[in-house]
C-alpha positions in Angstrom: -5.6 -7.4 26.3 -8.0 -7.6 23.4 -7.0 -10.2 20.7 -6.6 -7.4 18.1 -3.9 -5.7 20.2 -1.9 -8.7 21.4 1.0 -8.1 18.9 1.6 -4.8 20.8 2.8 -6.7 23.8 6.2 -6.9 22.0 8.3 -3.7 22.5 10.0 -4.1 19.2 6.7 -4.4 17.3 5.4 -1.3 19.2 8.4 0.7 18.0 8.1 -0.5 14.4 4.3 0.3 14.4 4.8 3.7 16.0 7.5 4.6 13.4 5.5 3.4 10.5 2.3 5.2 11.5 4.2 8.4 12.2 5.6 8.5 8.6 2.2 7.5 7.2 0.7 10.4 9.0 3.1 12.6 7.1 2.1 10.9 3.8 -1.5 11.8 4.6 -0.5 15.4 5.1 1.4 15.4 1.8 -1.7 14.2 -0.1 -3.1 17.7 0.6 0.0 19.9 0.7 2.0 18.7 -2.3 -0.7 19.2 -5.0 -1.5 22.7 -3.7 2.2 23.5 -3.6 2.7 22.3 -7.2 -0.4 24.3 -8.4 0.9 27.4 -6.6 4.2 27.3 -8.6 2.7 26.2 -11.9 -0.1 28.7 -12.4 -2.7 26.0 -11.6 -1.6 23.7 -14.3 -2.9 20.1 -13.4 -0.4 18.6 -15.9 2.3 19.7 -13.5 0.8 17.4 -10.8 0.9 14.6 -13.3 4.7 15.1 -14.0 5.4 15.1 -10.2 3.3 11.9 -9.7 5.1 10.2 -12.6 8.5 11.1 -11.1 7.4 9.7 -7.7 6.2 6.5 -9.2 9.3 6.0 -11.5 11.7 6.6 -8.6 9.8 4.1 -6.5 9.7 1.4 -9.2 13.3 1.8 -10.1 14.6 1.3 -6.6 12.4 -1.7 -5.6 14.7 -4.4 -6.9 17.7 -2.8 -5.1 15.6 -2.4 -2.0 14.5 -6.0 -2.0 18.1 -7.3 -2.3 19.3 -4.8 0.4 16.6 -5.8 2.8 17.7 -9.5 2.6 21.4 -8.8 2.8 21.7 -5.9 5.2 20.2 -4.8 8.6 16.6 -4.0 7.8 16.4 -1.5 10.6 19.3 0.5 9.2 17.8 0.5 5.7 14.6 2.0 7.0 16.4 4.7 9.0 18.4 5.6 5.9 15.3 5.8 3.9 13.6 8.1 6.5 16.6 10.4 6.5 16.6 10.7 2.6 12.8 11.3 2.6 13.1 13.9 5.4 15.8 15.8 3.4 13.8 15.7 0.2 10.5 16.9 1.6 12.2 19.4 4.0 14.1 20.9 1.2 10.9 21.2 -0.8 9.2 22.9 2.1 12.0 25.4 2.7 12.2 26.3 -1.0 8.4 26.7 -1.0 8.4 29.1 1.9 11.3 31.2 0.4 9.5 31.4 -2.9 12.4 29.8 -4.7 10.7 26.4 -5.5 10.3 25.5 -9.2 8.7 22.6 -10.9 12.0 20.9 -12.0 13.2 21.0 -8.4 9.9 19.3 -7.2 10.3 16.6 -9.9 13.9 15.9 -8.9 13.1 15.9 -5.1 10.1 13.7 -5.8 12.3 11.3 -7.7 14.6 11.1 -4.7 11.7 10.6 -2.4 10.2 7.8 -4.5 13.6 6.1 -4.8 14.0 6.0 -1.0 10.4 4.6 -0.7 11.6 1.5 -2.7 14.1 0.7 0.2 11.7 1.4 3.1 8.7 -0.7 2.1 10.4 -4.1 1.5 12.4 -3.8 4.6 9.4 -2.7 6.7 7.2 -5.6 5.4 10.0 -8.1 5.8 10.8 -7.0 9.4 7.3 -7.8 10.8 7.7 -11.7 10.9 11.1 -11.2 12.7 9.3 -9.4 15.5 6.1 -11.4 16.1 5.3 -15.1 16.2 3.9 -16.7 13.1 0.5 -17.3 14.7 0.3 -13.5 15.5 1.1 -12.4 11.9 -2.6 -12.0 10.9 -3.3 -9.8 13.9 -0.1 -7.8 13.4 -0.9 -7.1 9.8 -4.5 -6.3 10.6 -3.4 -3.9 13.2 -1.2 -2.1 10.7 -4.0 -2.4 8.2 -6.3 -0.7 10.7 -4.1 2.2 11.6 -2.4 3.0 8.2 -5.7 4.0 6.5 -6.7 6.0 9.5 -3.5 8.0 9.3 -3.3 8.2 5.5 -6.9 9.0 4.6 -8.4 10.7 7.7 -6.0 12.1 10.3 -3.2 13.1 8.0 -5.3 14.9 5.4 -7.2 16.7 8.1 -4.0 17.9 9.8 -2.5 18.8 6.4 -5.5 20.8 5.4 -5.5 22.7 8.7 -1.7 23.5 8.4 -2.1 24.6 4.8 -5.1 26.8 5.7 -3.2 28.5 8.5 0.4 28.5 7.3 0.6 27.4 3.7 1.7 24.2 1.9 5.4 24.9 2.5 4.9 24.7 6.2 2.9 21.5 5.9 5.7 19.9 3.9 8.2 20.9 6.7 5.9 19.2 9.2 5.8 16.2 7.0 9.6 16.1 6.9 9.5 16.1 10.7 7.5 12.9 10.8 10.3 11.1 9.0 12.8 12.4 11.6 10.5 11.0 14.4 10.2 7.7 12.5 14.0 7.4 12.2 14.4 8.1 15.9 11.9 5.4 16.9 13.5 2.9 14.6 16.9 3.7 16.1 15.6 2.2 19.4 15.0 -1.1 17.8 17.5 -3.9 18.5 20.1 -4.1 15.7 19.4 -7.1 13.5 21.7 -8.8 11.2 20.9 -9.6 7.6 18.3 -12.3 6.8 21.0 -14.2 4.9 24.7 -14.1 4.8 25.9 -11.5 2.3 26.8 -13.4 -0.9 29.5 -12.7 -3.5 26.9 -12.7 -6.3 26.0 -9.4 -7.7 22.8 -7.5 -7.2 21.4 -8.8 -10.5 22.1 -12.4 -9.5 20.5 -11.9 -6.1 17.5 -10.3 -7.6 17.1 -13.2 -10.0 17.1 -15.6 -7.0 13.9 -13.8 -5.9 12.4 -14.0 -9.4 13.3 -17.7 -9.5 11.3 -18.3 -6.3 8.2 -16.6 -7.8 8.6 -18.5 -11.0 8.8 -21.8 -9.2 5.7 -21.2 -7.1 2.5 -21.0 -9.1 0.5 -19.3 -6.3 3.0 -16.4 -6.3 3.1 -16.0 -10.1 -0.7 -15.9 -10.3 -1.2 -13.5 -7.4 1.5 -11.1 -8.7 -0.3 -11.2 -12.1 -3.6 -10.4 -10.4 -2.0 -7.5 -8.4 -0.5 -6.0 -11.6 -3.8 -6.2 -13.4 -5.6 -4.6 -10.5 -3.1 -1.7 -10.3 -3.4 -1.2 -14.1 -7.1 -1.1 -14.0 -7.7 0.9 -10.8 -5.2 3.7 -10.0 -5.4 5.8 -13.2 -9.2 5.5 -13.7 -9.9 6.2 -10.0 -7.5 9.1 -9.5 -8.1 10.7 -13.0 -11.6 9.8 -14.1 -13.6 9.8 -10.8 -12.9 13.5 -10.1 -13.5 14.3 -13.7 -16.8 12.5 -13.7 -17.9 14.3 -10.6 -17.4 17.7 -12.3 -18.5 16.9 -15.9 -21.2 14.3 -15.4 -22.5 14.8 -11.9 -22.3 18.6 -12.3 -20.4 19.5 -9.1 -18.3 22.6 -8.7 -14.6 22.2 -8.1 -15.1 22.7 -4.3 -17.9 20.2 -4.2 -16.0 17.6 -6.2 -13.0 18.1 -3.8 -15.4 17.5 -0.8 -16.9 14.4 -2.4 -13.4 13.0 -3.0 -12.3 13.7 0.5 -15.4 12.0 1.9 -14.9 9.0 -0.3 -11.5 8.6 1.2 -12.9 9.1 4.7 -15.6 6.5 4.1 -12.8 4.2 2.7 -10.9 4.7 5.9 -13.9 3.6 7.9 -14.2 0.5 5.6 -10.6 -0.2 6.1 -10.9 0.0 9.9 -13.9 -2.3 9.9 -12.2 -4.9 7.7 -8.9 -4.9 9.6 -10.8 -5.1 13.0 -12.6 -8.2 11.8 -9.4 -9.9 10.8 -7.6 -8.8 14.0 -10.3 -10.3 16.1 -11.0 -13.5 14.1 -7.8 -14.1 12.2 -7.6 -15.1 8.5 -10.6 -17.0 7.1 -10.2 -20.7 6.4 -10.3 -20.2 2.6 -8.1 -17.2 2.8 -6.8 -17.3 -0.8 -10.3 -17.6 -2.2 -11.2 -14.5 -0.1 -8.0 -12.7 -1.3 -9.1 -13.0 -4.9 -12.7 -12.3 -4.0 -12.0 -9.0 -2.2 -9.5 -7.9 -4.9 -12.2 -8.5 -7.6 -14.8 -6.7 -5.4 -12.6 -3.5 -5.3 -12.5 -3.5 -9.1 -16.2 -4.0 -9.4 -16.6 -1.1 -7.0 -14.5 1.0 -9.4 -17.2 0.3 -12.1 -19.9 1.2 -9.5 -18.5 4.7 -9.2 -19.7 5.3 -12.8 -23.3 5.0 -11.7 -23.3 7.2 -8.6 -25.5 10.3 -8.6 -26.0 10.9 -4.8 -23.6 11.7 -2.1 -24.6 8.8 0.1 -23.9 6.4 -2.8 -20.3 7.8 -3.0 -19.8 7.1 0.7 -21.1 3.5 0.5 -19.0 2.6 -2.6 -15.9 4.2 -1.0 -16.4 2.2 2.2 -16.8 -1.1 0.3 -13.9 -0.5 -2.2 -11.3 0.6 0.3 -12.4 -2.0 2.9 -11.8 -4.6 0.2 -8.4 -3.1 -0.7 -7.2 -3.3 2.9 -8.5 -6.8 3.4 -6.5 -7.8 0.3 -3.4 -6.2 1.7 -3.7 -7.9 5.1 -4.2 -11.4 3.6 -1.6 -10.9 0.9 1.1 -9.6 3.3 0.4 -12.4 5.8 0.6 -15.1 3.1 3.9 -13.8 1.8 5.4 -13.6 5.3 4.3 -17.2 6.1 5.2 -18.8 2.8 8.4 -17.1 1.6 11.7 -18.1 3.3 13.1 -15.3 5.5 16.3 -14.9 3.4 14.2 -14.3 0.3 11.3 -12.3 1.8 12.7 -8.8 1.0 13.3 -9.7 -2.6 10.0 -11.4 -3.2 8.1 -8.5 -1.5 9.9 -5.9 -3.5 9.1 -7.9 -6.7 5.4 -7.8 -5.8 5.6 -4.1 -5.3 7.6 -3.6 -8.5 5.1 -5.6 -10.6 2.2 -3.6 -9.2 3.8 -0.2 -9.1 5.3 -0.6 -12.5 1.7 -0.7 -13.9 0.8 2.6 -12.2 2.4 5.0 -14.8 0.8 3.0 -17.6 -2.6 3.3 -15.9 -2.2 7.1 -15.5 -1.0 7.4 -19.1 -4.0 5.6 -20.7 -6.8 6.7 -18.3 -6.8 10.4 -19.4 -6.9 9.9 -23.2 -9.5 7.1 -23.0 -11.7 9.3 -20.7 -11.4 12.2 -23.2 -12.5 10.0 -26.1 -15.2 7.9 -24.5 -16.1 9.8 -21.4 -15.3 8.8 -17.8 -18.3 6.6 -17.1 -17.8 4.0 -19.9 -14.1 3.7 -19.2 -14.7 3.2 -15.4 -17.2 0.4 -16.2 -15.0 -1.2 -18.8 -11.9 -1.3 -16.6 -13.7 -2.3 -13.5 -15.8 -5.1 -15.0 -13.1 -6.6 -17.2 -10.3 -6.5 -14.6 -12.7 -7.7 -11.8 -13.8 -10.7 -13.8 -10.3 -11.6 -14.8 -9.0 -11.4 -11.2 -11.9 -13.5 -9.9 -11.2 -16.1 -12.7 -7.5 -16.3 -11.6 -8.6 -17.9 -8.3 -9.4 -21.2 -10.2 -6.1 -21.4 -12.0 -4.4 -24.7 -10.9 -1.9 -23.9 -8.0 -3.2 -20.4 -7.4 -4.6 -21.4 -3.9 -2.0 -24.0 -2.9 -1.0 -22.2 0.4 -4.6 -22.3 1.5 -5.0 -26.0 0.6 -1.8 -26.9 2.4 -3.0 -25.2 5.6 -6.5 -26.7 5.3 -4.9 -30.2 5.0 -2.5 -29.5 7.9 -5.4 -28.3 10.1 -7.5 -31.3 9.2 -4.6 -33.6 10.0 -4.0 -31.9 13.4 -7.7 -32.3 14.2 -7.6 -36.0 13.3 -4.6 -36.6 15.4 -6.2 -34.8 18.3 -9.3 -36.8 17.9 -7.4 -40.1 17.9 -5.4 -39.0 20.9 -8.6 -38.2 22.8 -10.1 -41.5 21.8 -7.0 -43.4 22.9 -7.0 -41.6 26.3 -10.6 -42.5 26.9 -10.0 -46.1 26.0 
């Protein structure tokens, strides 16, 4: 079996991977179907999409602390199944109401809030379950495999299927198919072996248990610095990319709405290729020796790539920048997830993972709120350059903060010591 696929030898990891990729496929379909469904019921008002996105994000951020505590204190498999059921009901209801013509914007916002809230339970449990299923030495390959397949489903296969279903049957039907992916995911997770909580349920309340995760982050400089870098990256990237890049393509590059949509779709597709290349490299070769330095480097590269979007004028340039930017994003996710899974004690992993997500996702609404007004005042290109260059430089500089790369240095010292012992042992045997 190729090295990249070795984690799939484990039946439990195969089931988790299949469930995750099935639900991500539905997320890719929703990227196409949901905006079109919202526009259909709001007389093509783009502000309505903003309200729905805000509800999704707020629901997700609000539930992450609860999801982190739950994933450490309850059966992670059961939490993921419950999340899938809630998400299936939310999206399925939206699809049925859309097909019947009864769907209204307040209902979409409420259902989106429910969907986002359920996401906050699924993601910490899913990330925390991986090290329970594969050996520590296989974690880089396991995360790389997921990093390879998730973008393929989310950015390429899912949107293509979603677009085809919308074209033939409408966005309501596509949302129903999306709901079905969560049902399939729940069924696959149900075949996993039942697993007890990572730690014995404590008498302390949820707030006290959440503070335990925060205390771990505060006591470990590498976690504090990386979480800060992640929050800055989210603040600088998401709003400017999602709001200002499409705006720039229409107002500055001079594309029609259809052409701008095609360029954006192909940027995502090129990003999917970049993600596949990056994850394949990690899967075959493992993490680099200076993995924390690379982590900060690729995170900074994705932000400098955001600035590069401001200078594009040709289609091929958009493809190259998309490939580099999203390849860097996925490399960052693989290294970051693997480092958390190796460093954080199992009984705290759900809470620490949820805290990372909370810090990052909590910046997304602010990013969306400031990107539009700044783009209107200064134009999209200057804002893209300012956000990308400033944040990229700041993230790169965080790599030299004392303690920021301590996990890397510990592993380098450990590896050096093992090699020295092996050398001494070999010399002694020869003597």
